[in-house]
C-alpha positions in Angstrom: 10.8 19.4 36.6 9.1 20.3 33.3 6.5 22.9 32.6 4.9 24.4 29.4 3.2 27.8 28.8 1.5 28.5 25.5 1.0 31.5 23.3 0.0 31.7 19.6 0.3 34.3 16.9 -1.8 34.3 13.7 0.8 36.1 11.5 3.5 33.4 11.9 2.6 29.9 13.0 6.3 29.4 13.9 6.7 32.7 15.5 9.4 34.0 17.8 9.2 35.5 21.3 9.5 39.3 21.3 8.8 42.5 23.1 8.4 46.0 21.7 11.6 48.0 21.3 9.8 50.8 23.1 10.2 48.8 26.3 13.9 49.5 26.2 14.7 52.4 28.5 16.7 55.0 26.5 18.8 55.7 29.6 20.2 52.2 29.5 23.1 50.9 27.4 22.4 47.6 25.6 25.1 45.0 24.9 25.6 43.3 21.6 26.0 39.6 22.2 28.5 37.5 20.1 27.1 35.8 17.0 28.8 32.8 15.4 29.7 32.1 12.7 28.0 34.9 10.7 27.0 38.2 12.4 25.7 39.5 9.1 22.5 37.4 9.5 21.2 38.3 12.9 22.0 40.8 15.8 21.3 40.0 19.4 21.2 42.9 21.8 20.5 42.4 25.5 20.4 44.4 28.8 19.3 43.9 32.3 18.2 46.3 35.1 16.4 45.7 38.4 16.3 41.9 37.6 14.4 42.6 34.3 16.0 41.1 31.2 15.3 42.4 27.7 16.6 40.5 24.7 16.1 41.8 21.1 16.8 39.8 18.0 17.1 41.8 14.7 17.1 40.1 11.3 19.9 41.7 9.2 19.2 39.4 6.2 16.6 39.6 3.4 15.1 36.2 4.2 13.3 35.2 7.4 15.3 33.8 10.3 14.2 30.3 11.1 13.9 28.0 14.1 15.0 30.5 16.8 15.4 28.9 20.2 16.3 30.8 23.4 17.4 29.3 26.7 18.0 31.1 30.0 19.9 29.5 32.9 19.3 30.9 36.4 19.3 30.0 40.0 15.6 30.7 40.4 12.6 30.4 38.1 11.8 33.2 35.7 8.7 35.4 35.4 7.8 36.2 31.8 6.5 39.8 31.4 5.8 40.2 27.8 6.7 39.2 24.3 6.3 40.5 20.8 7.0 39.1 17.3 7.4 41.4 14.3 5.4 44.2 16.1 2.6 41.9 17.3 2.3 41.7 21.1 1.8 38.2 22.5 0.4 37.3 25.9 2.9 34.6 26.6 5.1 32.1 24.8 5.7 28.4 24.7 8.3 27.7 27.3 9.9 24.6 28.8 11.3 24.7 32.3 13.8 22.1 33.5 15.8 21.8 36.7 19.5 20.7 36.9 19.5 19.2 33.4 22.0 21.7 31.9 23.6 23.5 34.8 23.6 21.7 38.2 21.0 23.0 40.6 19.9 25.7 38.2 16.7 26.2 36.2 16.8 26.2 32.4 13.9 28.0 30.7 13.7 27.3 27.0 11.6 29.0 24.3 11.4 27.2 21.0 9.9 30.1 19.2 10.4 29.5 15.5 10.6 32.0 12.6 10.5 35.8 12.4 10.9 38.4 9.6 12.2 41.6 11.3 12.5 41.7 15.1 11.8 39.7 18.2 12.0 40.9 21.7 11.7 39.0 24.9 11.3 40.5 28.4 11.2 38.6 31.7 12.1 39.0 35.3 14.9 36.9 36.9 14.8 37.1 40.8 18.5 36.1 41.1 20.4 37.9 38.4 24.0 37.3 39.4 25.7 35.0 36.9 22.5 34.4 34.9 23.3 33.6 31.2 21.4 32.7 28.1 22.1 31.1 24.8 20.3 30.9 21.5 20.4 29.3 18.1 18.6 29.9 14.8 19.1 29.3 11.0 18.8 30.9 7.6 21.1 29.5 5.0 23.1 27.8 7.8 23.0 27.6 11.6 23.9 30.6 13.7 24.1 30.8 17.5 25.2 33.1 20.4 25.0 33.8 24.1 25.2 36.5 26.8 26.0 36.8 30.5 23.6 38.9 32.6 24.1 40.7 35.9 27.3 40.7 38.0 29.6 37.8 37.6 32.0 37.2 40.5 35.5 37.3 38.9 37.7 34.4 39.9 36.0 33.0 43.0 37.5 29.8 44.4 39.6 28.1 41.7 40.5 29.1 38.1 39.0 27.4 35.0 35.4 28.6 34.9 36.0 30.6 31.7 32.4 30.9 30.7 31.2 31.9 34.1 28.6 29.1 34.3 28.0 26.7 37.1 29.0 26.3 40.8 31.8 24.4 42.5 32.6 21.5 42.1 30.9 21.3 38.6 31.7 24.7 37.3 34.7 23.6 35.1 33.5 21.7 32.1 34.2 21.2 28.4 32.1 24.3 27.9 35.0 26.4 29.3 37.4 24.8 26.9 35.1 25.7 24.0 34.8 29.2 25.3 38.6 29.7 25.3 39.0 28.2 21.9 36.2 30.4 20.5 37.7 33.5 22.1 41.4 33.0 21.1 41.3 31.1 17.8 37.9 31.8 16.2 36.9 35.3 17.2 40.3 36.7 18.3 38.9 38.5 21.3 37.9 37.8 24.9 35.3 40.6 24.9 31.8 39.1 25.1 33.2 35.6 25.5 35.2 35.4 28.7 33.5 37.3 31.5 36.4 36.9 33.9 39.9 36.8 32.4 41.5 35.5 35.6 39.3 32.4 35.3 40.6 31.8 31.7 44.2 32.4 32.7 44.4 28.9 34.1 48.2 28.8 34.5 48.1 32.3 36.0 50.9 33.6 33.8 49.3 37.0 34.0 49.5 37.2 37.8 46.8 39.1 39.6 45.8 41.3 36.7 45.8 39.2 33.5 44.7 40.3 30.1 43.4 38.3 27.1 46.9 38.0 25.8 47.8 35.9 28.9 45.3 33.3 27.8 47.1 30.9 25.5 47.0 27.3 24.3 48.7 26.3 27.5 45.7 27.3 29.5 43.4 25.2 27.3 45.8 22.3 27.6 45.7 22.5 31.4 41.9 22.3 31.3 42.0 19.3 28.9 44.5 17.6 31.2 42.4 18.4 34.3 39.2 17.1 32.8 40.1 14.3 30.4 43.7 13.1 30.8 45.3 13.2 34.2 42.0 14.0 36.0 41.1 16.4 38.8 42.9 14.5 41.5 46.2 14.3 39.7 46.0 17.7 38.0 44.0 20.0 40.3 43.4 23.6 39.3 45.0 26.5 41.1 43.1 28.7 43.5 42.4 32.3 42.4 45.1 34.8 43.2 
C-alpha cells in the first residue's frame, strides 16, 4: 500500500516537517535520540504521551541541514496532527505510507521533508504505541542519521537476539540487530539509547537474568552472525529468554 499527502511552504521549497516547540508539555521529559556520526550537527529530541509523538530537530551548525527524511514504523497507521518548519506552521506534509516493506506486517510512514535552517518539529498520533520506532537521515558536510524507540518495549519476550526491539517473531532477529550491537559496543561505547532491552542483546545469556551492557560482547554478535548467516536458524537456534 502506498499513499501520499502534500503540504508546501513558501519559505523553503525543500522544507522539513515541524511542530512548534510550544506544543511540548513542560511537565514531560523529552529524550535525546542518538546521532551518528557527528552529534555536533543536529539534535533530535522526542517524547510520547497518550499515543501522541512529538519529534524536534534542532540545527546546531551554522549552515542549513539538508535532505532530512523521517520514517516511523508502527503496527497501525498514523494520524498527522501538525507540522512546522523554522517557525512556520504547515497544514500537512508530504508522506509516503507502505505496509510490510520494512518491518513485516507493520506500516512505515516516511516524510522526505528536505532542508531547514533552525528547527523542525513533527507531531502525530500513533494508535498502537508499544514498540513503535522511528529513524531519520540528513546531511550537511556529510551524512548524519539517528533513531528512537517510542512507548513501552517488552523486554526479552520469547527468544533473545532482538537487540533493536524491532519486529515480531519469527522475523524479529535480523542484520539490524547485529548493526545495533556493533554500534553500541564498538562505535558509541554505550547501550543507552541503542539497545532498548539488554537481555535481548545478551544473546549467550552470560549475564543471567539481570544482564548489563558489559555482558554484551563480541561473542553475542558472533552468535547472531552464526544464527543468521553461517550455521543458520535450524542448526544454531537462539535461546529462549530467561
